[in-house]
N, CA, C, O and the ligand as a Tripos MOL2 file, in Angstrom:
@<TRIPOS>MOLECULE
protein
  273   271    69     0     0
PROTEIN
NO_CHARGES

@<TRIPOS>ATOM
      1 N          15.0390 -153.8870   97.2510 N.3       1 MET1
      2 CA         16.0070 -154.0630   96.1610 C.3       1 MET1
      3 C          15.2670 -154.1090   94.8270 C.2       1 MET1
      4 O          14.2900 -154.8370   94.6580 O.2       1 MET1
      5 N          15.7550 -153.3230   93.9050 N.am      2 GLU2
      6 CA         15.0940 -153.2620   92.6090 C.3       2 GLU2
      7 C          15.4890 -154.4380   91.7280 C.2       2 GLU2
      8 O          16.6290 -154.9030   91.7380 O.2       2 GLU2
      9 N          14.5220 -154.8920   90.9820 N.am      3 THR3
     10 CA         14.8330 -155.9180   89.9920 C.3       3 THR3
     11 C          15.0590 -155.2540   88.6440 C.2       3 THR3
     12 O          14.3470 -154.3250   88.2590 O.2       3 THR3
     13 N          16.0470 -155.7410   87.9490 N.am      4 LEU4
     14 CA         16.3360 -155.1990   86.6280 C.3       4 LEU4
     15 C          15.7300 -156.1300   85.5880 C.2       4 LEU4
     16 O          16.1000 -157.2980   85.4770 O.2       4 LEU4
     17 N          14.7840 -155.5770   84.8260 N.am      5 GLU5
     18 CA         14.1250 -156.3920   83.8180 C.3       5 GLU5
     19 C          14.3900 -155.7940   82.4380 C.2       5 GLU5
     20 O          14.7640 -154.6290   82.3000 O.2       5 GLU5
     21 N          14.1860 -156.6250   81.4350 N.am      6 VAL6
     22 CA         14.4690 -156.2080   80.0720 C.3       6 VAL6
     23 C          13.2090 -156.3610   79.2240 C.2       6 VAL6
     24 O          12.5350 -157.3900   79.2730 O.2       6 VAL6
     25 N          12.9050 -155.3370   78.4560 N.am      7 ALA7
     26 CA         11.7660 -155.3840   77.5510 C.3       7 ALA7
     27 C          12.2200 -154.9240   76.1740 C.2       7 ALA7
     28 O          13.2560 -154.2760   76.0230 O.2       7 ALA7
     29 N          11.4240 -155.2740   75.1830 N.am      8 LYS8
     30 CA         11.7670 -154.9050   73.8180 C.3       8 LYS8
     31 C          11.1510 -153.5710   73.4580 C.2       8 LYS8
     32 O           9.9750 -153.3150   73.7200 O.2       8 LYS8
     33 N          11.9610 -152.7320   72.8570 N.am      9 CYS9
     34 CA         11.4780 -151.4360   72.3970 C.3       9 CYS9
     35 C          10.5550 -151.6310   71.1960 C.2       9 CYS9
     36 O          10.9440 -152.2870   70.2290 O.2       9 CYS9
     37 N           9.3350 -151.0740   71.2370 N.am     10 PRO10
     38 CA          8.3940 -151.2260   70.1270 C.3      10 PRO10
     39 C           8.8030 -150.4140   68.9050 C.2      10 PRO10
     40 O           8.2720 -150.6220   67.8140 O.2      10 PRO10
     41 N           9.7210 -149.5110   69.0780 N.am     11 VAL11
     42 CA         10.1320 -148.6470   67.9700 C.3      11 VAL11
     43 C          11.2560 -149.2820   67.1620 C.2      11 VAL11
     44 O          11.1430 -149.4500   65.9480 O.2      11 VAL11
     45 N          12.3440 -149.6320   67.8470 N.am     12 CYS12
     46 CA         13.5220 -150.1030   67.1310 C.3      12 CYS12
     47 C          13.8050 -151.5830   67.3850 C.2      12 CYS12
     48 O          14.6830 -152.1620   66.7460 O.2      12 CYS12
     49 N          13.0680 -152.1990   68.3140 N.am     13 GLY13
     50 CA         13.2770 -153.6090   68.5850 C.3      13 GLY13
     51 C          14.4560 -153.8870   69.4870 C.2      13 GLY13
     52 O          14.7750 -155.0460   69.7550 O.2      13 GLY13
     53 N          15.1030 -152.8450   69.9560 N.am     14 GLY14
     54 CA         16.2360 -153.0070   70.8590 C.3      14 GLY14
     55 C          15.7760 -153.3670   72.2630 C.2      14 GLY14
     56 O          14.6050 -153.2060   72.6080 O.2      14 GLY14
     57 N          16.7060 -153.8520   73.0620 N.am     15 LEU15
     58 CA         16.3660 -154.2230   74.4280 C.3      15 LEU15
     59 C          16.5660 -153.0400   75.3640 C.2      15 LEU15
     60 O          17.5830 -152.3480   75.3190 O.2      15 LEU15
     61 N          15.5670 -152.8280   76.2120 N.am     16 VAL16
     62 CA         15.5990 -151.7190   77.1490 C.3      16 VAL16
     63 C          15.5930 -152.2800   78.5640 C.2      16 VAL16
     64 O          14.7020 -153.0530   78.9170 O.2      16 VAL16
     65 N          16.5670 -151.9040   79.3730 N.am     17 GLU17
     66 CA         16.6060 -152.3410   80.7600 C.3      17 GLU17
     67 C          15.7740 -151.3950   81.6070 C.2      17 GLU17
     68 O          15.9070 -150.1750   81.5190 O.2      17 GLU17
     69 N          14.9080 -151.9820   82.4350 N.am     18 VAL18
     70 CA         14.0520 -151.1870   83.3020 C.3      18 VAL18
     71 C          14.2460 -151.6620   84.7320 C.2      18 VAL18
     72 O          14.0050 -152.8280   85.0480 O.2      18 VAL18
     73 N          14.6780 -150.7620   85.5870 N.am     19 ALA19
     74 CA         14.9110 -151.1160   86.9900 C.3      19 ALA19
     75 C          13.6380 -150.9000   87.7930 C.2      19 ALA19
     76 O          13.0910 -149.7970   87.8090 O.2      19 ALA19
     77 N          13.1660 -151.9410   88.4570 N.am     20 GLY20
     78 CA         11.9760 -151.8340   89.3030 C.3      20 GLY20
     79 C          10.7700 -151.3250   88.5460 C.2      20 GLY20
     80 O          10.1770 -150.3190   88.9360 O.2      20 GLY20
     81 N          10.3940 -152.0030   87.4650 N.am     21 PRO21
     82 CA          9.3140 -151.4940   86.6150 C.3      21 PRO21
     83 C           7.9620 -151.4950   87.3120 C.2      21 PRO21
     84 O           7.6800 -152.3370   88.1640 O.2      21 PRO21
     85 N           7.1380 -150.5310   86.9280 N.am     22 TRP22
     86 CA          5.7420 -150.4870   87.3410 C.3      22 TRP22
     87 C           4.9580 -149.8900   86.1910 C.2      22 TRP22
     88 O           5.4920 -149.1110   85.4010 O.2      22 TRP22
     89 N           3.6710 -150.2610   86.0970 N.am     23 VAL23
     90 CA          2.8380 -149.7920   84.9910 C.3      23 VAL23
     91 C           2.7150 -148.2800   85.0440 C.2      23 VAL23
     92 O           2.3260 -147.7060   86.0600 O.2      23 VAL23
     93 N           3.0520 -147.6510   83.9390 N.am     24 GLY24
     94 CA          2.9860 -146.1930   83.8670 C.3      24 GLY24
     95 C           4.3600 -145.5480   83.9120 C.2      24 GLY24
     96 O           4.5160 -144.3710   83.5890 O.2      24 GLY24
     97 N           5.3630 -146.3360   84.3170 N.am     25 LEU25
     98 CA          6.7280 -145.8140   84.3630 C.3      25 LEU25
     99 C           7.2010 -145.4680   82.9480 C.2      25 LEU25
    100 O           6.9940 -146.2310   82.0050 O.2      25 LEU25
    101 N           7.8330 -144.3170   82.8250 N.am     26 GLU26
    102 CA          8.3720 -143.9300   81.5270 C.3      26 GLU26
    103 C           9.8680 -144.1290   81.5000 C.2      26 GLU26
    104 O          10.5810 -143.7650   82.4350 O.2      26 GLU26
    105 N          10.3270 -144.7090   80.4180 N.am     27 VAL27
    106 CA         11.7540 -144.9430   80.2470 C.3      27 VAL27
    107 C          12.1600 -144.4960   78.8430 C.2      27 VAL27
    108 O          11.3320 -144.4190   77.9350 O.2      27 VAL27
    109 N          13.4330 -144.2090   78.6910 N.am     28 GLU28
    110 CA         13.9230 -143.8130   77.3740 C.3      28 GLU28
    111 C          14.7220 -144.9500   76.7830 C.2      28 GLU28
    112 O          15.6030 -145.5110   77.4350 O.2      28 GLU28
    113 N          14.4070 -145.2910   75.5360 N.am     29 CYS29
    114 CA         15.1420 -146.3450   74.8610 C.3      29 CYS29
    115 C          16.5680 -145.8590   74.5800 C.2      29 CYS29
    116 O          16.7620 -144.7930   73.9940 O.2      29 CYS29
    117 N          17.5700 -146.6510   75.0040 N.am     30 PRO30
    118 CA         18.9540 -146.2370   74.7810 C.3      30 PRO30
    119 C          19.3600 -146.3140   73.3080 C.2      30 PRO30
    120 O          20.3590 -145.7210   72.9000 O.2      30 PRO30
    121 N          18.5770 -147.0500   72.5150 N.am     31 GLU31
    122 CA         18.9080 -147.2280   71.1040 C.3      31 GLU31
    123 C          18.3770 -146.0730   70.2520 C.2      31 GLU31
    124 O          19.1170 -145.4810   69.4660 O.2      31 GLU31
    125 N          17.0940 -145.7620   70.4150 N.am     32 CYS32
    126 CA         16.4600 -144.7830   69.5190 C.3      32 CYS32
    127 C          15.9960 -143.5390   70.2730 C.2      32 CYS32
    128 O          15.4680 -142.6100   69.6620 O.2      32 CYS32
    129 N          16.1860 -143.5100   71.5900 N.am     33 THR33
    130 CA         15.8410 -142.3880   72.4690 C.3      33 THR33
    131 C          14.3430 -142.0720   72.4980 C.2      33 THR33
    132 O          13.9440 -140.9930   72.9380 O.2      33 THR33
    133 N          13.5170 -143.0090   72.0310 N.am     34 GLU34
    134 CA         12.0750 -142.8300   72.1260 C.3      34 GLU34
    135 C          11.6540 -142.9510   73.5880 C.2      34 GLU34
    136 O          12.1730 -143.7920   74.3220 O.2      34 GLU34
    137 N          10.7060 -142.1030   74.0090 N.am     35 ILE35
    138 CA         10.1670 -142.2250   75.3610 C.3      35 ILE35
    139 C           9.0900 -143.3030   75.3570 C.2      35 ILE35
    140 O           8.1240 -143.2450   74.5960 O.2      35 ILE35
    141 N           9.2840 -144.2790   76.2230 N.am     36 LEU36
    142 CA          8.3770 -145.4200   76.2770 C.3      36 LEU36
    143 C           7.7270 -145.5070   77.6450 C.2      36 LEU36
    144 O           8.2600 -145.0070   78.6350 O.2      36 LEU36
    145 N           6.5640 -146.1510   77.6880 N.am     37 ARG37
    146 CA          5.8630 -146.3290   78.9540 C.3      37 ARG37
    147 C           5.6210 -147.8070   79.1970 C.2      37 ARG37
    148 O           5.2770 -148.5510   78.2790 O.2      37 ARG37
    149 N           5.8020 -148.2230   80.4360 N.am     38 VAL38
    150 CA          5.5080 -149.6090   80.8040 C.3      38 VAL38
    151 C           3.9900 -149.7970   80.7990 C.2      38 VAL38
    152 O           3.2650 -149.1100   81.5180 O.2      38 VAL38
    153 N           3.5210 -150.7480   79.9700 N.am     39 VAL39
    154 CA          2.0800 -150.9900   79.8830 C.3      39 VAL39
    155 C           1.7000 -152.3340   80.4770 C.2      39 VAL39
    156 O           0.5180 -152.6030   80.6930 O.2      39 VAL39
    157 N           2.6840 -153.1830   80.7440 N.am     40 SER40
    158 CA          2.4110 -154.4980   81.3080 C.3      40 SER40
    159 C           3.6570 -154.9770   82.0310 C.2      40 SER40
    160 O           4.7800 -154.6930   81.6130 O.2      40 SER40
    161 N           3.4460 -155.7160   83.1350 N.am     41 LEU41
    162 CA          4.5900 -156.2070   83.9040 C.3      41 LEU41
    163 C           4.8720 -157.6860   83.6620 C.2      41 LEU41
    164 O           6.0240 -158.1150   83.7140 O.2      41 LEU41
    165 N           3.8470 -158.4510   83.4020 N.am     42 HIS42
    166 CA          4.0260 -159.9010   83.2130 C.3      42 HIS42
    167 C           3.3210 -160.3510   81.9550 C.2      42 HIS42
    168 O           2.1310 -160.6620   82.0070 O.2      42 HIS42
    169 N           4.0110 -160.3980   80.8170 N.am     43 PRO43
    170 CA          5.4200 -160.0380   80.6820 C.3      43 PRO43
    171 C           5.6080 -158.5280   80.6140 C.2      43 PRO43
    172 O           4.6590 -157.7750   80.3980 O.2      43 PRO43
    173 N           6.8130 -158.1180   80.7980 N.am     44 LEU44
    174 CA          7.1220 -156.6940   80.7410 C.3      44 LEU44
    175 C           7.0070 -156.1960   79.2960 C.2      44 LEU44
    176 O           7.6720 -156.6980   78.3900 O.2      44 LEU44
    177 N           6.1420 -155.1930   79.1130 N.am     45 LYS45
    178 CA          5.9550 -154.6380   77.7810 C.3      45 LYS45
    179 C           6.0430 -153.1240   77.8140 C.2      45 LYS45
    180 O           5.6110 -152.4700   78.7630 O.2      45 LYS45
    181 N           6.6090 -152.5960   76.7580 N.am     46 LEU46
    182 CA          6.7260 -151.1470   76.6320 C.3      46 LEU46
    183 C           5.9260 -150.6690   75.4380 C.2      46 LEU46
    184 O           5.7880 -151.3760   74.4400 O.2      46 LEU46
    185 N           5.4000 -149.4570   75.5510 N.am     47 TYR47
    186 CA          4.7150 -148.8590   74.4170 C.3      47 TYR47
    187 C           5.0150 -147.3730   74.4180 C.2      47 TYR47
    188 O           5.5140 -146.8320   75.4050 O.2      47 TYR47
    189 N           4.7130 -146.7220   73.3230 N.am     48 TYR48
    190 CA          4.9900 -145.2980   73.2140 C.3      48 TYR48
    191 C           4.3750 -144.5240   74.3680 C.2      48 TYR48
    192 O           3.2060 -144.7270   74.6970 O.2      48 TYR48
    193 N           5.1370 -143.6510   74.9780 N.am     49 ALA49
    194 CA          4.5870 -142.8150   76.0370 C.3      49 ALA49
    195 C           3.6380 -141.7710   75.4520 C.2      49 ALA49
    196 O           2.6560 -141.3820   76.0840 O.2      49 ALA49
    197 N           3.9450 -141.3330   74.2500 N.am     50 PHE50
    198 CA          3.1140 -140.3220   73.6020 C.3      50 PHE50
    199 C           2.4050 -140.9440   72.4160 C.2      50 PHE50
    200 O           2.9510 -141.0020   71.3140 O.2      50 PHE50
    201 N           1.1950 -141.4050   72.6440 N.am     51 ASP51
    202 CA          0.4320 -142.0630   71.5930 C.3      51 ASP51
    203 C          -1.0200 -141.6610   71.7820 C.2      51 ASP51
    204 O          -1.7340 -142.2520   72.5910 O.2      51 ASP51
    205 N          -1.4490 -140.6690   71.0460 N.am     52 PRO52
    206 CA         -2.7330 -140.0430   71.3230 C.3      52 PRO52
    207 C          -3.9440 -140.9530   71.1560 C.2      52 PRO52
    208 O          -4.8520 -140.9220   71.9880 O.2      52 PRO52
    209 N          -3.9760 -141.7460   70.1200 N.am     53 ASP53
    210 CA         -5.2090 -142.4540   69.7980 C.3      53 ASP53
    211 C          -5.0830 -143.9690   69.6890 C.2      53 ASP53
    212 O          -5.9730 -144.7120   70.1010 O.2      53 ASP53
    213 N          -3.9840 -144.4040   69.1360 N.am     54 GLU54
    214 CA         -3.8900 -145.8230   68.8080 C.3      54 GLU54
    215 C          -3.8020 -146.7010   70.0420 C.2      54 GLU54
    216 O          -3.1740 -146.3430   71.0390 O.2      54 GLU54
    217 N          -4.4420 -147.8530   69.9550 N.am     55 GLU55
    218 CA         -4.3280 -148.8310   71.0150 C.3      55 GLU55
    219 C          -3.0990 -149.6940   70.7570 C.2      55 GLU55
    220 O          -2.6880 -149.8670   69.6100 O.2      55 GLU55
    221 N          -2.5180 -150.2300   71.8090 N.am     56 PRO56
    222 CA         -1.3530 -151.0870   71.6290 C.3      56 PRO56
    223 C          -1.6660 -152.3100   70.7740 C.2      56 PRO56
    224 O          -2.5920 -153.0650   71.0700 O.2      56 PRO56
    225 N          -0.9020 -152.4940   69.7310 N.am     57 LEU57
    226 CA         -1.0360 -153.6590   68.8790 C.3      57 LEU57
    227 C           0.2870 -154.4170   68.9330 C.2      57 LEU57
    228 O           1.2540 -154.0400   68.2710 O.2      57 LEU57
    229 N           0.3230 -155.4810   69.7180 N.am     58 PRO58
    230 CA          1.5910 -156.1400   70.0540 C.3      58 PRO58
    231 C           2.4440 -156.5460   68.8580 C.2      58 PRO58
    232 O           3.6690 -156.4290   68.9090 O.2      58 PRO58
    233 N           1.8250 -157.0150   67.7970 N.am     59 GLU59
    234 CA          2.6250 -157.5330   66.7010 C.3      59 GLU59
    235 C           2.8780 -156.5030   65.6020 C.2      59 GLU59
    236 O           3.5780 -156.7800   64.6290 O.2      59 GLU59
    237 N           2.3120 -155.3350   65.7650 N.am     60 GLU60
    238 CA          2.4260 -154.3440   64.7070 C.3      60 GLU60
    239 C           3.5310 -153.3440   65.0130 C.2      60 GLU60
    240 O           3.6470 -152.8490   66.1340 O.2      60 GLU60
    241 N           4.3220 -153.0600   64.0210 N.am     61 GLU61
    242 CA          5.3940 -152.0910   64.2200 C.3      61 GLU61
    243 C           5.1210 -150.8450   63.4010 C.2      61 GLU61
    244 O           4.9150 -150.9020   62.1890 O.2      61 GLU61
    245 N           5.1260 -149.7350   64.0860 N.am     62 HIS62
    246 CA          5.0040 -148.4640   63.3870 C.3      62 HIS62
    247 C           6.3670 -147.7960   63.3930 C.2      62 HIS62
    248 O           6.9080 -147.4690   64.4490 O.2      62 HIS62
    249 N           6.8970 -147.6050   62.2380 N.am     63 ARG63
    250 CA          8.1810 -146.9260   62.1830 C.3      63 ARG63
    251 C           7.9790 -145.5280   61.6120 C.2      63 ARG63
    252 O           7.5380 -145.3590   60.4750 O.2      63 ARG63
    253 N           8.2990 -144.5700   62.3950 N.am     64 VAL64
    254 CA          8.1420 -143.1910   61.9570 C.3      64 VAL64
    255 C           9.4910 -142.6950   61.4140 C.2      64 VAL64
    256 O          10.4950 -142.6840   62.1270 O.2      64 VAL64
    257 N           9.4920 -142.2950   60.1700 N.am     65 PRO65
    258 CA         10.7440 -141.7630   59.6160 C.3      65 PRO65
    259 C          11.2380 -140.5850   60.4270 C.2      65 PRO65
    260 O          10.4870 -139.6600   60.7370 O.2      65 PRO65
    261 N          12.4830 -140.6330   60.7570 N.am     66 ARG66
    262 CA         13.0130 -139.5640   61.6000 C.3      66 ARG66
    263 C          13.8520 -138.5560   60.8070 C.2      66 ARG66
    264 O          14.3970 -137.6050   61.3670 O.2      66 ARG66
    265 N          13.9420 -138.7850   59.4980 N.am     67 GLY67
    266 CA         14.6160 -137.8250   58.6500 C.3      67 GLY67
    267 C          16.0650 -137.6050   58.9970 C.2      67 GLY67
    268 O          16.4970 -136.4780   59.2410 O.2      67 GLY67
    269 N          16.8020 -138.6750   59.0190 N.am     68 GLU68
    270 CA         18.2270 -138.5370   59.3380 C.3      68 GLU68
    271 C          19.0070 -138.1230   58.1060 C.2      68 GLU68
    272 O          20.2250 -137.9550   58.1730 O.2      68 GLU68
    273 ZN         14.1840 -148.0740   70.6610 Zn       69 ZN69
@<TRIPOS>BOND
     1     1     2 1
     2     2     3 1
     3     3     4 2
     4     3     5 am
     5     5     6 1
     6     6     7 1
     7     7     8 2
     8     7     9 am
     9     9    10 1
    10    10    11 1
    11    11    12 2
    12    11    13 am
    13    13    14 1
    14    14    15 1
    15    15    16 2
    16    15    17 am
    17    17    18 1
    18    18    19 1
    19    19    20 2
    20    19    21 am
    21    21    22 1
    22    22    23 1
    23    23    24 2
    24    23    25 am
    25    25    26 1
    26    26    27 1
    27    27    28 2
    28    27    29 am
    29    29    30 1
    30    30    31 1
    31    31    32 2
    32    31    33 am
    33    33    34 1
    34    34    35 1
    35    35    36 2
    36    35    37 am
    37    37    38 1
    38    38    39 1
    39    39    40 2
    40    39    41 am
    41    41    42 1
    42    42    43 1
    43    43    44 2
    44    43    45 am
    45    45    46 1
    46    46    47 1
    47    47    48 2
    48    47    49 am
    49    49    50 1
    50    50    51 1
    51    51    52 2
    52    51    53 am
    53    53    54 1
    54    54    55 1
    55    55    56 2
    56    55    57 am
    57    57    58 1
    58    58    59 1
    59    59    60 2
    60    59    61 am
    61    61    62 1
    62    62    63 1
    63    63    64 2
    64    63    65 am
    65    65    66 1
    66    66    67 1
    67    67    68 2
    68    67    69 am
    69    69    70 1
    70    70    71 1
    71    71    72 2
    72    71    73 am
    73    73    74 1
    74    74    75 1
    75    75    76 2
    76    75    77 am
    77    77    78 1
    78    78    79 1
    79    79    80 2
    80    79    81 am
    81    81    82 1
    82    82    83 1
    83    83    84 2
    84    83    85 am
    85    85    86 1
    86    86    87 1
    87    87    88 2
    88    87    89 am
    89    89    90 1
    90    90    91 1
    91    91    92 2
    92    91    93 am
    93    93    94 1
    94    94    95 1
    95    95    96 2
    96    95    97 am
    97    97    98 1
    98    98    99 1
    99    99   100 2
   100    99   101 am
   101   101   102 1
   102   102   103 1
   103   103   104 2
   104   103   105 am
   105   105   106 1
   106   106   107 1
   107   107   108 2
   108   107   109 am
   109   109   110 1
   110   110   111 1
   111   111   112 2
   112   111   113 am
   113   113   114 1
   114   114   115 1
   115   115   116 2
   116   115   117 am
   117   117   118 1
   118   118   119 1
   119   119   120 2
   120   119   121 am
   121   121   122 1
   122   122   123 1
   123   123   124 2
   124   123   125 am
   125   125   126 1
   126   126   127 1
   127   127   128 2
   128   127   129 am
   129   129   130 1
   130   130   131 1
   131   131   132 2
   132   131   133 am
   133   133   134 1
   134   134   135 1
   135   135   136 2
   136   135   137 am
   137   137   138 1
   138   138   139 1
   139   139   140 2
   140   139   141 am
   141   141   142 1
   142   142   143 1
   143   143   144 2
   144   143   145 am
   145   145   146 1
   146   146   147 1
   147   147   148 2
   148   147   149 am
   149   149   150 1
   150   150   151 1
   151   151   152 2
   152   151   153 am
   153   153   154 1
   154   154   155 1
   155   155   156 2
   156   155   157 am
   157   157   158 1
   158   158   159 1
   159   159   160 2
   160   159   161 am
   161   161   162 1
   162   162   163 1
   163   163   164 2
   164   163   165 am
   165   165   166 1
   166   166   167 1
   167   167   168 2
   168   167   169 am
   169   169   170 1
   170   170   171 1
   171   171   172 2
   172   171   173 am
   173   173   174 1
   174   174   175 1
   175   175   176 2
   176   175   177 am
   177   177   178 1
   178   178   179 1
   179   179   180 2
   180   179   181 am
   181   181   182 1
   182   182   183 1
   183   183   184 2
   184   183   185 am
   185   185   186 1
   186   186   187 1
   187   187   188 2
   188   187   189 am
   189   189   190 1
   190   190   191 1
   191   191   192 2
   192   191   193 am
   193   193   194 1
   194   194   195 1
   195   195   196 2
   196   195   197 am
   197   197   198 1
   198   198   199 1
   199   199   200 2
   200   199   201 am
   201   201   202 1
   202   202   203 1
   203   203   204 2
   204   203   205 am
   205   205   206 1
   206   206   207 1
   207   207   208 2
   208   207   209 am
   209   209   210 1
   210   210   211 1
   211   211   212 2
   212   211   213 am
   213   213   214 1
   214   214   215 1
   215   215   216 2
   216   215   217 am
   217   217   218 1
   218   218   219 1
   219   219   220 2
   220   219   221 am
   221   221   222 1
   222   222   223 1
   223   223   224 2
   224   223   225 am
   225   225   226 1
   226   226   227 1
   227   227   228 2
   228   227   229 am
   229   229   230 1
   230   230   231 1
   231   231   232 2
   232   231   233 am
   233   233   234 1
   234   234   235 1
   235   235   236 2
   236   235   237 am
   237   237   238 1
   238   238   239 1
   239   239   240 2
   240   239   241 am
   241   241   242 1
   242   242   243 1
   243   243   244 2
   244   243   245 am
   245   245   246 1
   246   246   247 1
   247   247   248 2
   248   247   249 am
   249   249   250 1
   250   250   251 1
   251   251   252 2
   252   251   253 am
   253   253   254 1
   254   254   255 1
   255   255   256 2
   256   255   257 am
   257   257   258 1
   258   258   259 1
   259   259   260 2
   260   259   261 am
   261   261   262 1
   262   262   263 1
   263   263   264 2
   264   263   265 am
   265   265   266 1
   266   266   267 1
   267   267   268 2
   268   267   269 am
   269   269   270 1
   270   270   271 1
   271   271   272 2
@<TRIPOS>SUBSTRUCTURE
     1 MET1         2 RESIDUE 1 A MET
     2 GLU2         6 RESIDUE 1 A GLU
     3 THR3        10 RESIDUE 1 A THR
     4 LEU4        14 RESIDUE 1 A LEU
     5 GLU5        18 RESIDUE 1 A GLU
     6 VAL6        22 RESIDUE 1 A VAL
     7 ALA7        26 RESIDUE 1 A ALA
     8 LYS8        30 RESIDUE 1 A LYS
     9 CYS9        34 RESIDUE 1 A CYS
    10 PRO10       38 RESIDUE 1 A PRO
    11 VAL11       42 RESIDUE 1 A VAL
    12 CYS12       46 RESIDUE 1 A CYS
    13 GLY13       50 RESIDUE 1 A GLY
    14 GLY14       54 RESIDUE 1 A GLY
    15 LEU15       58 RESIDUE 1 A LEU
    16 VAL16       62 RESIDUE 1 A VAL
    17 GLU17       66 RESIDUE 1 A GLU
    18 VAL18       70 RESIDUE 1 A VAL
    19 ALA19       74 RESIDUE 1 A ALA
    20 GLY20       78 RESIDUE 1 A GLY
    21 PRO21       82 RESIDUE 1 A PRO
    22 TRP22       86 RESIDUE 1 A TRP
    23 VAL23       90 RESIDUE 1 A VAL
    24 GLY24       94 RESIDUE 1 A GLY
    25 LEU25       98 RESIDUE 1 A LEU
    26 GLU26      102 RESIDUE 1 A GLU
    27 VAL27      106 RESIDUE 1 A VAL
    28 GLU28      110 RESIDUE 1 A GLU
    29 CYS29      114 RESIDUE 1 A CYS
    30 PRO30      118 RESIDUE 1 A PRO
    31 GLU31      122 RESIDUE 1 A GLU
    32 CYS32      126 RESIDUE 1 A CYS
    33 THR33      130 RESIDUE 1 A THR
    34 GLU34      134 RESIDUE 1 A GLU
    35 ILE35      138 RESIDUE 1 A ILE
    36 LEU36      142 RESIDUE 1 A LEU
    37 ARG37      146 RESIDUE 1 A ARG
    38 VAL38      150 RESIDUE 1 A VAL
    39 VAL39      154 RESIDUE 1 A VAL
    40 SER40      158 RESIDUE 1 A SER
    41 LEU41      162 RESIDUE 1 A LEU
    42 HIS42      166 RESIDUE 1 A HIS
    43 PRO43      170 RESIDUE 1 A PRO
    44 LEU44      174 RESIDUE 1 A LEU
    45 LYS45      178 RESIDUE 1 A LYS
    46 LEU46      182 RESIDUE 1 A LEU
    47 TYR47      186 RESIDUE 1 A TYR
    48 TYR48      190 RESIDUE 1 A TYR
    49 ALA49      194 RESIDUE 1 A ALA
    50 PHE50      198 RESIDUE 1 A PHE
    51 ASP51      202 RESIDUE 1 A ASP
    52 PRO52      206 RESIDUE 1 A PRO
    53 ASP53      210 RESIDUE 1 A ASP
    54 GLU54      214 RESIDUE 1 A GLU
    55 GLU55      218 RESIDUE 1 A GLU
    56 PRO56      222 RESIDUE 1 A PRO
    57 LEU57      226 RESIDUE 1 A LEU
    58 PRO58      230 RESIDUE 1 A PRO
    59 GLU59      234 RESIDUE 1 A GLU
    60 GLU60      238 RESIDUE 1 A GLU
    61 GLU61      242 RESIDUE 1 A GLU
    62 HIS62      246 RESIDUE 1 A HIS
    63 ARG63      250 RESIDUE 1 A ARG
    64 VAL64      254 RESIDUE 1 A VAL
    65 PRO65      258 RESIDUE 1 A PRO
    66 ARG66      262 RESIDUE 1 A ARG
    67 GLY67      266 RESIDUE 1 A GLY
    68 GLU68      270 RESIDUE 1 A GLU
    69 ZN69       273 GROUP 0 **** ****
């Protein structure tokens, strides 16, 4: 049975539900549609799935203008 856990989206700060999370799992944020990857399970943390160089900085928020 899968457990449903909730993590905060690093992009928009919205809550993302992840069913049966495991490190490396990719999920899409329902708020901003950013593709995120599970980087930690305890606590559950998400980070950008596509992040070429930067290391995860838990307290830092990078907001990329999306040109709406
Ligand atoms: Zn988001």
